[in-house]
C-alpha positions as CSV (number, residue, x, y, z in Angstrom):
1,M,72.4,55.0,278.4
2,E,75.1,57.0,278.5
3,D,74.9,59.4,281.9
4,P,72.0,62.1,281.8
5,K,74.4,65.0,282.3
6,K,77.2,63.8,279.6
7,E,74.5,63.7,277.3
8,L,73.0,67.1,277.6
9,A,76.6,68.3,277.7
10,T,76.8,66.7,274.3
11,M,73.8,68.4,273.4
12,K,74.8,71.6,274.7
13,R,78.2,71.7,272.6
14,K,76.4,70.3,269.6
15,A,74.4,73.7,269.7
16,S,77.0,75.9,270.7
17,E,79.1,74.6,267.7
18,I,76.3,75.7,265.2
19,A,76.2,79.2,267.0
20,S,80.2,79.3,266.1
21,K,79.4,78.8,262.8
22,I,76.7,81.2,262.3
23,H,79.4,83.8,264.4
24,D,81.9,83.1,261.8
25,I,79.5,83.8,258.7
26,V,78.1,86.7,260.4
27,E,82.0,88.1,261.0
28,D,83.7,86.8,258.2
29,T,81.7,86.1,255.3
30,L,78.4,87.6,255.4
31,W,78.1,88.8,252.3
32,S,79.2,85.5,250.2
33,E,77.6,82.8,252.2
34,Y,74.8,84.4,253.5
35,R,72.8,81.7,252.5
36,D,73.9,79.1,254.7
37,L,72.0,81.1,257.9
38,R,68.5,80.0,257.2
39,P,69.9,75.9,257.3
40,L,72.2,76.7,260.4
41,T,69.3,78.6,262.4
42,E,67.0,76.0,261.8
43,Q,69.6,73.4,263.1
44,I,69.9,75.6,265.9
45,I,66.7,76.3,267.3
46,K,66.0,72.5,267.0
47,A,68.7,71.6,268.9
48,I,67.9,73.5,271.6
49,D,64.5,72.7,271.4
50,E,65.9,69.2,271.9
51,Y,68.1,70.0,274.8
52,H,65.4,71.8,276.5
53,E,63.0,68.5,276.0
54,F,66.0,66.1,277.3
55,K,66.6,68.5,280.4
56,K,62.8,68.4,281.3
57,A,62.5,64.8,280.6
58,N,65.3,64.1,282.6
59,N,65.0,66.4,286.0
60,L,67.8,68.2,285.3
């Protein structure tokens, strides 16, 4: 198993990448890509929930 701190950092990076996609849509293409927001928000909520669960489970 990978170092828990590195795995946590990877999880955080993945959530940040989703947030960046949401930001780009809101800033640049809201009126044409607004339908992409719902699946992205579902993904980010899941990613952050998993991050917090992992953090708690590994006492980080």
